[in-house]
C-alpha positions as CSV (number, residue, x, y, z in Angstrom):
1,M,32.8,-11.9,-6.5
2,D,34.8,-10.0,-3.9
3,D,34.1,-10.4,-0.1
4,A,33.2,-6.5,0.0
5,L,31.0,-6.3,-2.9
6,L,28.9,-9.9,-2.0
7,A,28.7,-8.2,1.6
8,A,27.5,-5.1,0.2
9,E,24.8,-6.9,-2.3
10,L,23.9,-9.3,0.6
11,R,23.3,-6.6,3.1
12,L,21.0,-4.6,0.3
13,Q,18.7,-7.6,-0.5
14,L,18.5,-9.0,3.0
15,G,17.7,-5.5,4.0
16,R,14.8,-5.3,1.1
17,L,13.4,-8.5,2.2
18,V,12.9,-8.0,5.9
19,R,11.7,-4.3,5.0
20,R,9.1,-6.0,2.6
21,G,8.1,-8.6,5.3
22,R,7.5,-5.5,7.8
23,A,5.7,-3.4,5.6
24,E,2.1,-4.3,6.5
25,D,2.7,-4.4,9.9
26,P,0.1,-3.1,12.2
27,R,2.2,-1.3,14.5
28,P,5.5,0.7,14.2
29,Q,8.7,-1.4,13.8
30,A,9.7,0.3,17.2
31,L,7.0,-1.4,19.4
32,T,7.2,-5.1,17.2
33,A,11.1,-5.3,18.2
34,V,10.1,-4.6,21.9
35,L,7.6,-7.6,22.0
36,G,10.5,-10.0,20.2
37,L,12.7,-8.5,23.0
38,L,10.0,-9.5,25.6
39,A,9.4,-12.8,24.3
40,R,12.9,-14.0,23.9
41,E,14.6,-12.5,26.8
42,G,11.5,-12.2,29.4
43,A,10.7,-9.4,31.8
44,L,13.2,-6.1,31.4
45,T,13.1,-2.5,32.6
46,T,12.5,0.2,30.9
47,S,16.2,1.1,30.8
48,E,17.3,-2.8,29.8
49,L,15.0,-2.6,27.0
50,A,16.4,1.2,26.1
51,G,20.0,-0.6,26.3
52,A,19.0,-3.7,24.5
53,Q,17.4,-1.1,21.5
54,R,20.0,1.0,21.5
55,V,17.7,4.2,22.0
56,R,17.5,6.9,24.7
57,P,16.1,5.5,28.1
58,Q,13.3,8.9,27.4
59,S,12.6,7.4,23.8
60,M,11.8,4.0,25.2
61,A,9.4,5.3,28.0
62,R,7.5,6.6,25.1
63,T,7.8,3.0,23.0
64,V,6.7,1.3,27.0
65,R,3.5,4.3,27.2
66,A,2.3,2.8,23.4
67,L,2.3,-0.5,24.9
68,E,1.0,-0.5,28.2
69,D,-1.9,1.8,26.4
70,E,-2.5,-1.1,23.8
71,G,-2.4,-3.8,26.7
72,L,0.4,-5.4,25.0
73,V,2.8,-5.2,28.0
74,E,2.1,-4.5,31.8
75,R,4.7,-3.7,34.7
76,S,5.3,-6.8,37.3
77,T,7.5,-6.2,40.4
78,D,10.9,-7.3,40.6
79,P,11.0,-10.3,43.5
80,T,14.8,-8.9,45.0
81,D,14.4,-4.9,44.3
82,G,11.3,-3.5,44.9
83,R,12.2,-0.4,42.9
84,K,12.2,-1.7,39.8
85,S,9.1,-2.5,37.8
86,P,10.0,-4.7,34.9
87,L,7.9,-5.1,31.8
88,V,6.1,-8.5,30.7
89,L,4.0,-9.2,27.7
90,T,0.6,-9.9,28.3
91,A,-1.4,-12.7,27.1
92,H,-2.3,-9.7,24.7
93,G,0.9,-8.9,23.7
94,R,2.2,-12.4,23.2
95,A,-0.8,-13.4,20.9
96,A,-0.2,-9.7,19.0
97,L,3.3,-11.2,18.5
98,E,2.9,-14.1,17.3
99,Q,0.1,-13.1,14.8
100,E,2.8,-10.7,13.3
101,R,5.2,-13.5,13.4
102,R,2.8,-15.9,11.8
103,R,1.8,-12.9,9.0
104,R,5.6,-12.3,8.3
105,T,6.1,-15.9,8.0
106,D,2.9,-16.7,5.1
107,W,4.7,-13.7,3.3
108,L,8.2,-15.6,3.1
109,T,6.5,-19.3,2.3
110,L,4.5,-17.5,-0.5
111,A,7.0,-15.6,-2.3
112,L,9.5,-18.6,-1.7
113,A,6.6,-21.0,-3.3
114,E,5.8,-18.6,-6.4
115,A,9.0,-16.8,-7.0
116,L,11.5,-20.0,-6.6
117,D,11.9,-23.0,-8.1
118,P,13.1,-26.4,-6.3
119,R,16.4,-26.3,-6.7
120,E,16.6,-22.1,-5.8
121,K,14.6,-22.7,-3.1
122,Q,17.1,-25.8,-2.0
123,T,20.0,-22.8,-2.6
124,I,18.2,-21.0,-0.1
125,E,17.9,-24.0,2.7
126,A,21.6,-24.2,2.3
127,A,22.5,-20.7,2.8
128,V,20.1,-20.7,5.9
129,P,23.0,-22.5,8.3
130,L,25.5,-20.0,6.8
131,L,23.5,-16.9,7.5
132,A,23.3,-18.4,11.3
133,R,26.8,-18.6,11.3
134,I,27.5,-15.1,10.5
135,V,25.1,-14.0,13.3
136,A,26.8,-16.3,15.7
137,W,30.4,-15.1,14.6
138,D,29.0,-11.4,15.2
139,E,27.4,-12.4,18.8
140,H,30.7,-14.2,20.1
141,R,32.9,-11.1,19.0
142,A,30.2,-8.8,21.0
143,D,30.2,-10.9,24.0
144,G,34.3,-10.0,23.5
145,R,34.1,-6.8,23.4
146,D,31.7,-6.7,26.5
147,E,34.1,-8.7,28.3
148,A,36.8,-5.9,27.5
149,S,34.9,-3.5,28.5
150,T,34.3,-4.9,31.5
151,P,36.6,-3.5,34.1
């Protein structure tokens, strides 16, 4: 199989796998993505969230309002700039995110156990570090683009 065909098939199957894992999420993916970003990165402003998610600030403001209304995030104060109100996860938000992650992991654990034999599971296990290398390659490439665009 050539690289382009492999890439197309990998993209298709990974996309289907991710969509299936998200299928039973209780909230829209955009909201869960913001919770995950705040858990990984810590406090971020609405503008920073919009940039990270590549959406317009107005769209992110709606997402943030929905998360605030559910009590999943709250505004904090920036110690260096009182005009900023970064968002942080609440305990409820962290618990909701962990519940989603646990549900997705449980689903995938069951799928691995029931759909694959031990040799196939070893193949998947061997592929995980390779997928991580692809992600690392792209992050390194993106860092180079960011540096190139900085005057």
